N, C-alpha and C positions, 0 to 999 in steps of 0.2 A: 906072539905080539908083533904087530907090524910097525916098522920104523918109518916107512915112506908112505905118505898119503897121496892119493890120486888127485889130479887137478880138480875133479868134480867135488871131492870132499872139501878141498881148500876153498873153492868158490862158495860152496854151500855154507861152510862155517863163517866165511867172511860176510855173506849176505845176512845170516842170522845176527851176527855181532853188529853189523851196520844198522839193521832194523831196530835192535835193542837200543843202540846209541841214539838214533834219531828219536825214538820214543821217549827216551830219558830227557833229551834236550827239549822236546815239545812239552813234556810234563813240567819241567822247570820253568819254561816260558809262561805256561798257563798259570802256575802258582805265583810267579812274580807279577803277572798282569793282574791277578785277583788281589794281591796285596796292595799294589799301587792304586787300584780302583777303590779299595776300602780306605786306604790312607787319605786319598784325595777327597772322598765323600766325608770323612771325619773332619778334615781340615776346612772344607767348604761349608758344612752345615752350621757351625757356630757363627760364621760371618753372616750367613743368611738370616739367622735368628736375630742377630744384633741389628741388621738393617730393618727387619720387620718391626722390632720393638721401638726403634728410634723414629720410624716413619709413621 
C-alpha cells in the first residue's frame, strides 16, 4: 500500500471533487430557483383572481 500520492493523482482527485462540488451547488441553486418561482406564482395568482372578480 502506497503512502505517497503523485502530484497527478492529487490534481485528478481535486478536479473530481471540485466538479462534484460545483454540480451540487448548481443543483441547489436550481432547486431554490424552482421553489421561489412556485411560491411567487402561488402568491401572485390569488391577487390576480381578486382583481378580475372585483373589476
